[in-house]
C-alpha positions in Angstrom: -16.0 -12.9 -8.3 -13.6 -10.2 -7.1 -14.1 -8.2 -4.0 -14.9 -4.6 -4.6 -13.9 -1.7 -2.2 -14.5 2.0 -2.2 -10.9 3.1 -3.0 -9.5 5.8 -0.7 -7.4 7.2 -3.6 -9.8 7.1 -6.5 -13.0 7.7 -4.6 -14.7 5.0 -6.8 -15.5 1.4 -6.4 -12.6 -0.7 -7.6 -11.3 -4.3 -7.2 -9.9 -4.8 -3.7 -6.7 -6.5 -2.6 -6.8 -10.3 -2.4 -5.4 -10.2 1.2 -4.2 -7.7 3.8 -0.6 -6.6 2.9 0.4 -6.2 6.6 -0.7 -7.9 9.8 -2.7 -6.0 12.3 -4.9 -2.9 12.2 -2.9 -1.1 9.5 -3.3 -4.1 7.2 -7.0 -4.4 7.9 -7.5 -0.7 6.9 -5.5 -1.1 3.7 -7.5 -4.3 2.9 -10.8 -2.5 3.4 -10.0 0.9 1.8 -7.3 0.5 -0.9 -7.9 -0.9 -4.4 -5.6 -3.4 -6.2 -4.7 -0.6 -8.7 -3.8 1.9 -6.0 -1.7 -0.6 -4.2 0.3 -1.5 -7.3 0.9 2.2 -8.0 2.2 2.6 -4.4 4.6 -0.3 -4.8 6.1 1.3 -7.9 6.3 4.7 -6.1 7.9 3.0 -3.0 10.6 1.4 -5.2 11.3 4.9 -6.6 11.6 6.4 -3.1 13.9 3.6 -2.0 16.2 4.0 -5.0 16.2 7.9 -5.0 16.8 8.2 -1.3 19.2 5.2 -1.2 17.2 3.7 1.7 18.2 0.5 3.4 14.9 -1.1 4.2 16.6 -3.2 6.9 17.0 0.0 9.0 14.1 1.1 11.2 14.4 4.8 10.1 13.9 3.8 6.4 10.8 1.7 7.2 9.4 4.6 9.3 10.0 6.9 6.3 8.1 4.6 4.0 5.3 4.2 6.6 4.6 7.9 6.5 
């Protein structure tokens, strides 16, 4: 049985993430409030942002931009 969460984006109950995507409090919040569908959409959008803005994710400024 899959874990269900009240998705922050869709405001409905959806399948949750299988594990926290980040360590620490931020990962715990994402694990508790973001659905698998919303997370997959974010990953696609994040790739678009990286490519369009030519971000180097090894730089702290780029990671801070994506964290926002």
